[in-house]
Backbone as CSV, one residue per row, in Angstrom:
resi,resn,N_x,N_y,N_z,CA_x,CA_y,CA_z,C_x,C_y,C_z
1,MET,0.742,-1.300,-0.013,-0.091,-0.004,0.118,0.901,1.350,-0.075
2,ARG,0.537,2.232,-0.872,1.170,3.597,-0.843,0.127,4.534,-0.623
3,ILE,0.507,5.697,0.168,-0.455,6.589,0.500,-0.136,7.911,0.175
4,VAL,-1.088,8.581,-0.269,-1.072,10.053,-0.470,-1.758,10.662,0.576
5,TYR,-1.105,11.458,1.487,-1.888,12.093,2.524,-2.170,13.572,2.271
6,THR,-3.282,13.897,2.207,-3.668,15.139,1.729,-4.181,16.013,2.881
7,THR,-3.681,17.303,3.084,-3.920,18.034,4.222,-3.669,19.333,3.935
8,SER,-4.401,20.268,4.635,-4.046,21.785,4.667,-2.895,22.241,5.286
9,ARG,-2.436,21.407,6.244,-1.301,21.726,6.982,-0.375,20.570,7.007
10,PRO,0.623,20.570,6.015,1.496,19.258,5.893,2.537,19.317,6.751
11,HIS,2.981,20.455,7.423,4.240,20.059,8.127,4.076,19.537,9.452
12,PRO,2.905,19.745,10.292,2.805,18.852,11.445,2.781,17.309,11.197
13,ILE,2.078,16.886,10.302,2.144,15.478,10.035,3.450,15.047,9.597
14,SER,4.168,15.856,8.749,5.423,15.456,8.338,6.323,15.253,9.675
15,GLN,6.381,16.123,10.529,6.935,16.188,11.769,6.818,14.884,12.433
16,GLN,5.678,14.398,12.533,5.158,13.268,13.312,5.703,12.063,12.686
17,LEU,5.803,12.109,11.345,6.317,10.915,10.788,7.725,10.668,10.378
18,ALA,8.428,11.759,10.409,9.757,11.807,9.855,10.617,10.962,10.762
19,HIS,10.737,10.934,11.878,11.581,10.191,12.710,11.278,8.716,12.965
20,ARG,10.060,8.182,12.138,9.889,6.806,12.481,10.862,5.905,11.496
21,PRO,10.959,4.770,11.858,12.212,3.966,11.150,11.744,3.369,9.838
22,HIS,10.454,3.592,9.451,9.903,2.784,8.344,10.315,3.374,6.986
23,TRP,10.811,4.733,6.801,11.032,5.288,5.514,12.355,5.941,5.469
24,ARG,12.856,6.236,4.139,13.810,7.198,3.880,13.082,8.626,3.577
25,VAL,13.307,9.558,4.469,12.705,10.705,4.242,13.163,11.575,3.148
26,ILE,12.374,11.916,2.264,12.776,12.808,1.077,12.110,14.222,1.126
27,THR,12.936,15.295,0.976,12.659,16.612,0.999,13.269,17.277,-0.190
28,PRO,12.662,18.455,-0.650,12.984,19.057,-1.703,14.282,20.049,-1.505
29,THR,14.515,20.441,-0.228,15.643,21.494,-0.099,16.267,21.077,1.257
30,PRO,17.498,21.372,1.504,18.161,21.418,2.754,17.432,21.965,4.053
31,GLN,16.766,23.033,3.690,15.933,23.746,4.697,14.780,23.047,5.149
32,ALA,14.096,22.229,4.245,12.996,21.444,4.478,13.351,20.329,5.451
33,ALA,14.514,19.638,5.116,15.038,18.576,5.928,15.315,18.931,7.154
34,ARG,16.051,20.313,7.254,16.423,20.594,8.801,15.355,21.016,9.575
35,SER,14.156,21.397,9.015,12.944,21.861,9.790,12.407,20.350,10.389
36,LEU,12.674,19.372,9.618,12.125,17.894,10.104,13.081,17.439,10.995
37,GLY,14.318,17.862,11.041,15.421,17.266,11.720,15.980,15.933,11.162
38,VAL,16.072,15.901,9.972,16.459,14.609,9.301,17.683,14.900,8.150
39,PRO,18.474,14.016,7.811,19.376,14.470,6.728,18.629,14.711,5.493
40,HIS,19.358,15.658,4.613,18.675,16.052,3.313,18.813,14.962,2.231
41,GLN,17.631,14.475,1.664,17.711,13.724,0.508,16.545,14.063,-0.238
42,SER,16.819,14.191,-1.621,15.697,14.669,-2.444,15.400,13.794,-3.489
43,LEU,14.313,13.851,-4.293,14.019,13.069,-5.606,15.122,13.112,-6.519
44,GLU,15.726,14.422,-6.449,16.770,14.747,-7.491,18.051,13.712,-7.203
45,THR,18.328,13.698,-5.939,19.550,13.023,-5.509,19.355,11.468,-5.828
46,LEU,18.134,11.074,-5.574,17.759,9.717,-5.820,17.779,9.316,-7.280
47,ALA,17.365,10.305,-8.255,17.461,9.965,-9.718,18.818,10.178,-10.068
48,VAL,19.604,11.067,-9.568,21.041,11.078,-10.117,21.707,9.787,-9.594
49,GLY,21.366,9.231,-8.565,21.981,7.790,-8.102,21.625,6.793,-9.059
50,VAL,20.264,6.780,-9.376,19.796,5.728,-10.259,20.645,5.774,-11.745
51,LEU,20.780,7.056,-12.208,21.595,7.156,-13.439,23.097,6.717,-13.343
52,GLY,23.659,7.095,-12.020,24.965,6.504,-11.919,25.166,5.058,-11.829
53,LYS,24.247,4.514,-11.389,24.162,2.900,-11.458,24.177,2.288,-12.797
54,HIS,23.749,3.129,-13.606,23.710,2.553,-15.099,24.664,3.218,-16.017
55,GLY,25.742,3.908,-15.344,26.787,4.489,-16.035,26.322,5.837,-16.760
56,TRP,25.488,6.485,-16.347,24.958,7.802,-16.770,25.157,8.906,-15.774
57,GLY,25.188,10.229,-16.207,25.360,11.183,-15.213,24.361,12.310,-15.621
58,LEU,24.449,13.427,-14.760,23.799,14.475,-14.997,24.795,15.591,-15.587
59,ALA,24.338,16.178,-16.804,25.122,16.993,-17.472,25.569,18.316,-16.674
60,PRO,26.816,18.634,-16.641,27.202,19.953,-15.895,26.746,21.085,-16.512
61,ILE,26.580,22.036,-16.095,25.807,23.399,-16.616,26.740,23.842,-17.768
62,LEU,28.155,23.858,-17.715,28.842,24.447,-18.702,29.036,23.493,-19.937
63,THR,28.929,22.061,-19.571,28.653,21.027,-20.875,27.375,21.016,-21.447
64,SER,26.342,21.596,-20.579,24.876,21.614,-21.379,24.987,22.789,-22.268
65,TRP,25.623,23.947,-21.804,25.542,25.233,-22.606,26.394,24.933,-23.894
66,ARG,27.356,24.389,-23.687,28.337,24.071,-24.885,27.423,23.235,-26.186
67,ALA,26.851,22.233,-25.426,25.964,21.466,-26.332,24.892,21.963,-26.946
68,LEU,24.361,23.007,-26.173,23.092,23.717,-26.696,23.613,24.672,-27.826
69,GLU,24.841,25.413,-27.491,25.371,26.244,-28.687,25.666,25.451,-29.994
70,THR,26.207,24.094,-29.687,26.418,23.377,-30.934,25.257,23.010,-31.573
71,ALA,24.213,22.653,-30.772,22.859,22.209,-31.394,22.108,23.224,-31.992
72,VAL,22.199,24.393,-31.614,21.666,25.610,-32.260,22.214,25.916,-33.626
73,ALA,23.608,25.783,-33.569,24.337,25.948,-34.873,24.045,24.932,-36.060
74,GLU,23.742,23.693,-35.515,23.490,22.602,-36.423,22.022,22.606,-36.854
75,ALA,21.149,22.800,-35.776,19.665,22.759,-36.078,19.030,23.772,-36.594
76,ILE,19.638,25.164,-36.345,18.926,26.322,-36.715,19.660,27.195,-37.483
77,SER,21.061,27.191,-37.344,22.085,27.941,-38.253,21.970,29.365,-38.132
78,PRO,21.616,29.960,-37.011,21.339,31.487,-37.076,22.636,32.261,-37.058
79,GLU,22.701,33.668,-37.350,23.862,34.362,-37.210,24.372,34.588,-35.858
80,ASP,23.392,34.811,-34.851,23.917,34.886,-33.536,23.732,33.645,-32.678
81,ILE,24.640,32.894,-32.662,24.486,31.466,-32.007,24.315,31.703,-30.595
82,PRO,25.149,32.472,-29.750,24.921,32.448,-28.334,23.686,33.226,-28.079
83,GLY,23.203,34.385,-28.715,21.907,34.925,-28.609,20.788,33.873,-28.727
84,THR,20.774,33.221,-29.765,19.694,32.336,-30.163,19.684,31.179,-29.005
85,ALA,20.807,30.799,-28.451,20.675,29.795,-27.511,20.151,30.385,-26.337
86,ARG,20.482,31.563,-26.155,19.820,32.148,-24.786,18.352,32.264,-24.860
87,MET,17.917,32.578,-26.180,16.478,32.808,-26.398,15.795,31.524,-26.259
88,TRP,16.454,30.364,-26.869,15.701,29.083,-26.811,15.811,28.409,-25.451
89,ALA,16.778,28.826,-24.638,16.982,27.748,-23.496,15.685,27.697,-22.479
90,PRO,15.030,28.681,-22.080,13.886,28.684,-21.251,12.733,27.510,-21.860
91,THR,12.665,27.980,-23.128,11.369,26.979,-23.797,11.942,25.661,-23.839
92,LEU,13.280,25.388,-24.252,13.749,23.942,-24.451,13.719,23.397,-23.081
93,THR,14.120,24.026,-22.052,14.009,23.259,-20.780,12.492,22.893,-20.306
94,GLU,11.750,23.751,-20.576,10.126,23.404,-20.385,9.802,22.330,-21.239
95,PHE,10.219,22.277,-22.492,9.830,21.214,-23.439,10.357,19.877,-22.841
96,LEU,11.487,19.960,-22.500,12.232,18.494,-22.037,11.652,18.154,-20.711
97,GLN,11.528,19.014,-19.746,11.032,18.829,-18.546,9.490,18.164,-18.703
98,GLY,8.857,18.593,-19.542,7.457,18.074,-19.701,7.515,16.617,-20.575
99,GLY,8.543,16.188,-20.939,8.576,15.092,-21.765,8.384,15.284,-23.225
100,GLY,8.405,16.676,-23.674,8.110,16.848,-25.085,8.999,16.511,-26.108
101,ASN,10.080,15.984,-25.629,11.164,15.495,-26.670,10.776,14.113,-27.089
102,PHE,9.751,13.451,-26.625,9.213,12.223,-26.945,7.941,12.267,-27.636
103,TRP,7.413,13.327,-28.247,6.209,13.523,-28.863,6.514,13.530,-30.403
104,GLN,7.553,12.936,-30.840,7.767,13.060,-32.299,6.665,12.281,-33.084
105,GLU,6.085,11.286,-32.716,4.992,10.482,-33.433,3.770,11.467,-33.501
106,ASP,3.706,12.276,-32.631,2.430,13.226,-32.750,2.657,14.614,-33.376
107,MET,3.796,14.686,-34.205,3.921,16.088,-34.691,2.833,16.391,-35.754
108,ALA,2.327,15.229,-36.449,1.301,15.388,-37.583,0.129,15.850,-36.944
109,ALA,-0.202,15.804,-35.571,-1.370,16.167,-34.864,-1.407,17.607,-34.473
110,LEU,-0.296,18.300,-34.727,-0.140,19.664,-34.249,-0.583,20.599,-35.346
111,ASP,-1.042,21.854,-35.079,-1.371,22.883,-36.093,-1.221,24.183,-35.352
112,GLY,-0.806,25.177,-36.221,-0.842,26.469,-35.593,0.000,27.407,-36.587
113,PRO,-0.136,28.788,-36.438,0.531,29.838,-37.123,2.123,29.713,-37.139
114,ASN,2.714,29.261,-36.199,4.210,29.074,-35.940,4.643,27.758,-35.897
115,MET,4.108,26.925,-36.959,4.513,25.485,-36.942,6.156,25.414,-37.354
116,VAL,6.728,26.507,-37.954,8.080,26.512,-38.286,8.778,26.499,-37.030
117,ARG,8.414,27.472,-36.155,9.177,27.543,-34.931,9.092,26.273,-34.032
118,LEU,7.912,25.582,-34.018,7.642,24.314,-33.199,8.710,23.398,-33.940
119,GLN,8.779,23.180,-35.191,9.722,22.325,-35.909,11.116,22.629,-35.430
120,GLU,11.607,23.854,-35.410,12.868,24.251,-34.842,13.075,23.730,-33.473
121,LEU,12.121,23.894,-32.636,12.289,23.504,-31.252,12.406,21.904,-31.131
122,HIS,11.706,21.091,-31.990,11.654,19.745,-32.022,13.037,19.361,-32.400
123,ARG,13.399,20.017,-33.637,14.836,19.505,-34.080,16.001,19.854,-33.111
124,LEU,15.851,21.236,-32.530,16.853,21.536,-31.579,17.021,20.540,-30.389
125,ALA,15.743,20.167,-29.992,15.794,19.197,-28.648,16.481,17.856,-28.981
126,LYS,16.020,17.336,-30.380,16.809,16.049,-30.694,18.263,16.293,-30.910
127,VAL,18.777,17.364,-31.534,20.232,17.462,-31.657,20.869,17.503,-30.241
128,TYR,20.348,18.419,-29.514,20.897,18.793,-28.281,21.030,17.374,-27.334
129,THR,19.992,16.811,-27.169,20.000,15.658,-26.358,20.772,14.520,-26.876
130,ALA,20.916,14.437,-28.130,21.890,13.556,-28.822,23.381,13.814,-28.515
131,LYS,23.728,15.236,-28.504,25.044,15.646,-28.035,25.255,15.078,-26.664
132,LEU,24.357,15.295,-25.751,24.694,14.806,-24.538,24.736,13.333,-24.320
133,LYS,23.976,12.615,-25.067,23.933,11.182,-24.920,25.323,10.521,-25.418
134,GLN,25.825,11.159,-26.379,27.236,10.818,-26.853,28.119,10.674,-25.630
135,LYS,27.899,11.653,-24.800,28.885,11.570,-23.353,28.163,10.843,-22.386
136,ARG,27.105,10.039,-22.523,26.327,9.431,-21.544,25.810,10.438,-20.391
137,LEU,25.374,11.428,-20.791,24.815,12.576,-20.013,23.353,12.798,-20.189
138,VAL,22.758,13.257,-19.246,21.359,13.651,-19.367,20.921,15.235,-18.901
139,ASP,20.371,16.042,-19.512,20.020,17.225,-19.208,19.138,17.151,-17.744
140,LYS,19.409,18.169,-17.076,18.655,18.272,-15.751,17.166,18.064,-15.977
141,ALA,16.658,18.789,-17.083,15.212,18.873,-17.269,14.575,17.567,-17.565
142,GLU,15.339,16.626,-18.017,14.846,15.325,-18.379,15.250,14.287,-17.407
143,LEU,15.917,14.611,-16.209,16.541,13.780,-15.157,15.441,12.654,-14.679
144,PHE,14.280,13.120,-14.258,13.322,12.156,-13.788,12.795,11.253,-14.724
145,TRP,12.335,11.742,-16.035,11.929,10.801,-16.954,12.941,9.732,-17.193
146,HIS,14.195,10.036,-17.442,15.257,9.091,-17.753,15.311,8.005,-16.496
147,ALA,15.483,8.638,-15.370,15.813,7.826,-14.186,14.646,6.697,-13.874
148,ALA,13.338,7.441,-14.062,12.261,6.321,-14.033,12.344,5.285,-14.985
149,ALA,12.628,5.522,-16.192,12.786,4.622,-17.207,13.805,3.487,-17.078
150,PHE,14.639,3.675,-16.152,15.645,2.554,-15.585,15.038,1.644,-14.706
151,SER,13.812,1.910,-14.342,13.014,0.954,-13.422,13.839,0.790,-12.100
152,PRO,14.040,2.022,-11.354,14.821,1.812,-10.088,14.158,0.926,-9.062
153,VAL,15.098,0.444,-8.127,14.705,-0.487,-6.998,13.645,0.174,-6.200
154,ALA,12.473,-0.212,-5.887,11.480,0.520,-5.127,11.998,0.443,-3.587
155,GLN,11.715,1.401,-2.997,11.907,1.413,-1.472,10.884,2.381,-0.805
156,PRO,10.706,2.136,0.724,9.659,3.010,1.147,10.190,4.307,1.339
157,LEU,9.304,5.296,1.079,9.875,6.664,1.142,8.746,7.545,1.997
158,LEU,9.190,8.546,2.612,8.175,9.608,3.272,8.556,10.815,2.529
159,VAL,7.704,11.244,1.546,7.987,12.483,0.632,7.318,13.740,1.386
160,CYS,8.134,14.773,1.631,7.579,15.862,2.373,8.245,17.095,1.734
161,GLY,7.240,18.104,1.614,7.882,19.432,1.187,7.515,19.702,-0.314
162,TYR,7.175,18.664,-1.126,6.867,18.979,-2.436,5.405,19.496,-2.628
163,ASP,5.353,20.887,-2.413,4.070,21.446,-2.315,3.282,21.366,-3.588
164,PHE,3.933,21.489,-4.731,3.263,21.652,-5.860,4.116,20.554,-6.906
165,PRO,3.919,19.374,-6.768,4.970,18.441,-7.508,4.491,18.447,-9.001
166,ARG,5.575,18.400,-9.806,5.527,18.310,-11.301,5.175,17.015,-11.851
167,SER,4.782,16.984,-13.030,4.524,15.566,-13.771,5.611,14.724,-13.688
168,ASP,6.819,15.377,-14.040,8.062,14.347,-14.122,8.541,14.006,-12.690
169,GLU,8.231,14.750,-11.715,8.524,14.248,-10.246,7.744,13.316,-9.928
170,LEU,6.298,13.383,-10.256,5.345,12.396,-9.916,5.774,10.982,-10.522
171,TYR,6.156,11.225,-11.786,6.458,9.891,-12.591,7.473,9.073,-11.953
172,PHE,8.712,9.940,-11.579,9.772,9.383,-10.912,9.397,8.737,-9.687
173,LEU,8.657,9.446,-8.725,8.239,8.926,-7.448,7.292,7.656,-7.555
174,ASN,6.399,7.669,-8.593,5.721,6.427,-8.619,6.645,5.125,-9.061
175,ALA,7.763,5.397,-9.774,8.513,4.361,-10.077,9.480,3.939,-9.022
176,VAL,9.821,4.917,-8.111,10.972,4.503,-6.959,10.249,4.245,-5.678
177,ALA,8.935,4.615,-5.510,8.489,4.590,-4.175,7.763,3.007,-4.136
178,GLY,8.232,2.474,-2.869,7.830,1.169,-2.779,6.600,0.959,-1.720
179,GLU,6.385,-0.142,-1.377,5.117,-0.400,-0.456,5.436,0.265,0.807
180,GLY,4.712,0.957,1.537,4.807,1.513,2.808,5.073,3.054,2.476
181,SER,5.235,3.495,1.209,5.531,5.057,0.943,4.372,5.874,1.299
182,ILE,4.722,7.157,1.697,3.667,8.006,1.911,4.204,9.445,1.349
183,LEU,3.227,10.115,0.486,3.638,11.379,-0.036,2.423,12.283,0.820
184,VAL,3.232,13.354,1.446,2.364,14.314,2.046,2.082,15.483,1.056
185,LEU,0.967,15.638,0.605,0.503,16.468,-0.379,-0.474,17.623,0.061
186,PRO,0.032,18.851,0.166,-0.954,20.067,0.346,-2.109,19.918,-0.531
187,LEU,-3.439,20.039,0.198,-4.571,20.173,-0.726,-5.488,20.885,-0.026
188,VAL,-6.175,22.059,-0.774,-7.163,22.857,-0.105,-8.094,22.963,-1.405
189,GLU,-9.487,23.089,-1.059,-10.465,23.454,-2.164,-10.400,24.964,-2.718
190,GLU,-9.135,25.084,-3.256,-8.849,26.603,-3.762,-8.198,26.209,-5.352
191,PRO,-8.458,27.240,-6.237,-7.962,27.068,-7.554,-6.459,26.878,-7.489
192,LEU,-5.839,27.407,-6.502,-4.382,27.341,-6.532,-4.042,25.863,-6.554
193,PHE,-4.745,24.977,-5.962,-4.313,23.647,-5.727,-4.877,22.661,-6.846
194,ASP,-5.530,23.420,-7.856,-5.902,22.378,-8.974,-5.097,21.473,-9.331
195,GLY,-3.816,21.751,-9.549,-2.776,20.880,-9.929,-2.572,19.799,-9.075
196,ASN,-2.672,19.928,-7.821,-2.467,18.903,-6.805,-3.546,18.034,-6.719
197,GLN,-4.766,18.299,-7.187,-5.919,17.361,-7.151,-5.727,16.566,-8.455
198,LYS,-5.115,17.096,-9.497,-4.905,16.237,-10.517,-3.722,15.342,-10.283
199,ALA,-2.739,15.729,-9.647,-1.582,14.872,-9.331,-2.055,13.545,-8.274
200,LEU,-3.151,13.981,-7.402,-3.591,12.886,-6.532,-4.378,11.896,-7.441
201,ALA,-5.250,12.501,-8.316,-5.888,11.537,-9.392,-4.943,10.606,-10.190
202,GLU,-3.888,11.300,-10.516,-2.844,10.607,-11.481,-2.202,9.419,-10.619
203,LEU,-1.925,9.680,-9.298,-1.271,8.748,-8.426,-2.246,7.503,-8.099
204,GLN,-3.532,7.990,-7.826,-4.558,6.829,-7.625,-4.800,6.091,-8.846
205,GLU,-4.679,6.575,-9.885,-4.697,5.613,-11.107,-3.454,4.568,-11.109
206,GLN,-2.558,4.937,-10.397,-1.235,3.971,-10.327,-1.345,3.219,-8.987
207,GLY,-2.511,3.118,-8.311,-2.703,2.248,-7.117,-2.424,2.870,-5.935
208,TRP,-2.087,4.131,-5.749,-1.966,4.931,-4.388,-3.333,5.169,-3.872
209,ASP,-3.517,5.220,-2.422,-4.652,5.396,-1.594,-4.486,6.801,-1.203
210,GLU,-5.632,7.385,-0.912,-5.716,8.778,-0.322,-6.008,8.629,0.995
211,GLU,-5.323,9.358,2.042,-5.673,9.473,3.327,-5.811,11.025,3.668
212,ARG,-6.999,11.492,4.101,-7.204,12.839,4.285,-6.932,13.340,5.705
213,GLY,-6.302,14.385,5.933,-5.976,15.079,7.096,-7.133,15.718,7.871
214,SER,-7.230,15.714,9.064,-8.326,16.242,9.678,-8.175,17.691,9.832
215,LYS,-9.220,18.312,9.841,-9.622,19.915,9.754,-8.875,20.469,11.065
216,GLY,-8.839,19.847,12.033,-8.212,20.372,13.325,-6.670,20.259,13.310
217,GLU,-6.015,20.620,14.393,-4.666,20.560,14.471,-4.139,19.148,14.810
218,GLY,-4.744,18.412,15.555,-4.227,17.135,15.851,-4.947,15.992,15.064
219,GLY,-4.321,14.741,15.201,-4.859,13.679,14.484,-5.086,13.577,13.099
220,THR,-5.669,12.523,12.752,-6.030,12.404,11.332,-7.418,11.691,11.091
221,ARG,-8.070,11.829,9.996,-9.312,11.042,9.816,-8.994,10.396,8.504
222,GLY,-9.679,9.310,8.234,-9.519,8.526,7.017,-10.592,9.180,5.940
223,ALA,-10.395,8.873,4.826,-11.196,9.416,3.777,-12.516,8.819,3.903
224,GLY,-13.429,9.755,4.449,-14.915,9.325,4.527,-15.245,8.874,5.929
225,ASP,-14.316,8.490,6.758,-14.692,8.036,8.146,-14.252,8.910,9.138
226,GLY,-13.365,9.714,9.424,-13.174,10.601,10.417,-12.883,10.124,11.811
227,GLY,-12.002,10.824,12.376,-11.808,10.520,13.875,-10.887,9.413,14.260
228,VAL,-10.830,9.072,15.423,-9.906,8.026,15.933,-10.681,6.916,16.305
229,GLY,-10.134,5.708,15.967,-10.701,4.417,16.142,-10.851,3.996,17.651
230,ALA,-11.437,2.743,17.894,-11.765,2.202,19.179,-10.426,1.952,20.009
231,ASN,-9.319,1.711,19.319,-8.026,1.405,19.838,-7.379,2.695,20.115
232,GLY,-7.845,3.890,19.906,-7.082,5.173,20.284,-6.250,5.533,19.223
233,HIS,-6.216,5.081,18.149,-5.284,5.399,17.100,-6.167,5.903,15.837
234,SER,-5.657,6.993,15.193,-6.195,7.218,13.746,-5.972,6.175,12.823
235,PRO,-6.827,6.270,11.700,-6.728,5.214,10.749,-5.301,5.240,9.891
236,LEU,-4.784,6.431,9.851,-3.434,6.512,9.259,-2.355,5.784,10.151
237,GLN,-2.482,6.091,11.467,-1.409,5.511,12.407,-1.671,3.867,12.208
238,GLY,-2.772,3.424,12.106,-2.825,1.998,12.025,-2.355,1.548,10.815
239,LYS,-2.530,2.202,9.651,-2.118,1.927,8.371,-0.666,2.038,8.420
240,ILE,0.062,3.002,9.290,1.543,3.195,9.333,2.050,1.980,10.089
241,ARG,1.406,1.421,11.038,1.972,0.178,11.945,2.017,-0.977,10.962
242,GLY,0.695,-1.126,10.038,0.847,-2.235,9.232,1.834,-2.113,8.213
243,LEU,2.241,-1.073,7.477,3.184,-0.859,6.554,4.601,-1.107,7.192
244,GLY,4.669,-0.687,8.453,6.118,-0.954,9.001,6.346,-2.359,9.080
245,GLU,5.367,-3.259,9.512,5.488,-4.681,9.625,5.789,-5.281,8.220
246,GLU,4.952,-4.784,7.099,5.293,-5.268,5.944,6.728,-4.941,5.344
247,THR,7.119,-3.706,5.692,8.572,-3.256,5.428,9.603,-4.143,6.197
248,ARG,9.341,-4.401,7.387,10.448,-5.154,8.248,10.440,-6.652,7.849
249,ASP,9.166,-7.141,7.760,9.060,-8.568,7.818,8.997,-9.160,6.332
250,GLY,8.880,-8.187,5.296,8.857,-8.711,3.891,7.674,-9.465,3.565
251,GLY,6.516,-9.168,4.143,5.239,-9.938,4.045,4.773,-10.018,2.585
252,ASN,3.716,-10.720,2.419,3.073,-10.851,0.979,2.301,-9.666,0.616
253,VAL,2.987,-8.824,-0.095,2.528,-7.520,-0.403,2.112,-7.517,-2.000
254,THR,1.081,-7.178,-2.368,0.680,-7.139,-3.681,1.579,-5.951,-4.277
255,PRO,2.369,-6.230,-5.449,3.217,-5.128,-6.062,2.463,-4.069,-6.581
256,SER,2.768,-2.878,-6.472,1.928,-1.772,-6.925,2.280,-1.568,-8.502
257,PRO,1.389,-1.033,-9.151,1.559,-0.966,-10.519,2.625,0.047,-10.788
258,ARG,3.380,-0.270,-11.903,4.406,0.605,-12.443,4.125,1.238,-13.856
259,LEU,4.461,2.464,-13.992,4.143,3.063,-15.311,5.101,2.217,-16.407
260,PRO,4.613,1.984,-17.571,5.302,1.173,-18.749,6.492,2.034,-19.301
261,CYS,7.540,1.628,-19.717,8.540,2.378,-20.296,9.007,1.564,-21.445
262,PRO,8.747,2.153,-22.550,9.313,1.329,-23.849,10.863,1.329,-23.891
263,PRO,11.241,0.193,-24.433,12.716,-0.114,-24.608,13.343,0.791,-25.673
264,SER,14.687,1.071,-25.394,15.472,1.890,-26.364,16.805,1.332,-26.414
265,PRO,17.536,1.369,-27.723,18.775,0.632,-27.671,19.803,1.588,-27.111
266,HIS,19.527,2.650,-26.696,20.516,3.681,-25.992,20.193,3.864,-24.575
267,LEU,19.013,4.694,-24.529,18.476,5.182,-23.316,16.954,4.912,-23.040
268,PRO,16.498,4.300,-22.047,15.121,4.114,-22.003,14.349,5.445,-22.241
269,LEU,13.134,5.434,-23.070,12.420,6.714,-23.155,11.197,6.585,-22.124
270,PRO,10.809,7.753,-21.634,9.675,7.803,-20.683,8.327,7.497,-21.536
271,HIS,7.247,7.265,-20.951,6.085,7.233,-21.363,5.392,8.598,-21.553
272,ARG,4.919,8.870,-22.708,4.657,10.265,-22.967,3.066,10.471,-22.264
273,ARG,2.568,9.584,-21.753,1.341,9.744,-21.135,1.119,10.790,-20.079
274,HIS,2.261,11.120,-19.267,2.445,11.960,-18.196,3.071,13.166,-18.477
275,CYS,3.016,13.731,-19.783,3.817,14.968,-20.148,2.706,16.086,-19.739
276,GLY,2.591,16.519,-18.573,1.849,17.561,-18.109,2.139,18.893,-18.520
277,TYR,3.430,19.288,-18.951,3.708,20.716,-19.264,3.711,20.889,-20.656
278,ILE,3.255,20.089,-21.576,3.338,20.153,-22.868,2.549,21.352,-23.277
279,PRO,1.379,21.469,-22.813,0.520,22.734,-23.309,1.140,24.088,-23.334
280,ILE,2.075,24.151,-22.169,2.688,25.454,-21.886,3.693,25.773,-22.972
281,TRP,4.614,24.883,-23.503,5.483,25.173,-24.577,4.558,25.151,-25.898
282,MET,3.563,24.317,-25.835,2.697,24.572,-27.209,2.232,26.036,-27.395
283,ARG,1.692,26.710,-26.250,1.349,27.920,-26.262,2.370,28.848,-26.659
284,LYS,3.512,28.728,-26.140,4.701,29.532,-26.562,5.023,29.497,-27.988
285,CYS,4.767,28.428,-28.668,5.030,28.155,-29.888,3.950,28.633,-30.818
286,GLY,2.767,28.941,-30.383,1.623,29.262,-30.894,0.911,27.901,-31.542
287,VAL,1.002,26.823,-30.848,0.548,25.603,-31.413,-0.504,25.073,-30.623
288,PHE,-1.572,24.537,-31.162,-2.808,23.984,-30.527,-3.288,22.811,-30.966
289,TRP,-3.966,22.107,-30.245,-4.702,20.734,-30.615,-5.709,21.102,-31.507
290,ARG,-5.813,19.963,-32.525,-6.964,20.165,-33.487,-8.045,19.728,-32.964
291,GLY,-8.073,18.723,-32.014,-9.285,18.198,-31.574,-9.094,17.570,-30.168
């Protein structure tokens, strides 16, 4: 069982759970880890470790920039190569972070007044990532997609502090989080948290269960049942004890579903179903879906 704990006050429950022995605690920043009194480990450090085990690495900033300038020269051939590279860099990062580099089979489904610009972006991304792959390197924007595609060993995680997780982070989390894992996800009925509601739905499709936090300061309530049980423990506490037993004893646990990753002769490619950022760069390029 893997749980998404939704609450309007994520820090108290994170503090309660952080020092239990069942999980590796994952936080996005050293400051978040320090507030919980735990060593800092992030999804990024986990993903970099996965790449390292397979002989790949994260491209240094200078190496990435040189590869981008070379790719701009080959794919676009402008007069001002450094200036064009600076112009394309933010859009390219967003494109890769959303998994857009793997939408080549859908190019015919796109339409818009700036189709030439989209084709330049697509061509630039292909040349740029190919330059890095020659050195067995991955751009930081594609880190989570590629790390997840290596099917990392699942482990129990307590993930705190990711207030608005991106699609690539969720994709990797689903791949690396084993039985007993908990994601503490801020969720309030406000438009600001619509993305988190979608993230919850996405994880539930992959077999995660939701546990809702209580509206008060203490305790928790289960989704739809509320309050503390007859044994004096909240539903989440009971689940945590059970998860701990499964983790320690290696009990017969039904494996959680994993996202499929198509094979590649060089580097596994992510499944494009979870490319949540694609519409943003599409709008930047003036491209829209036909239907």
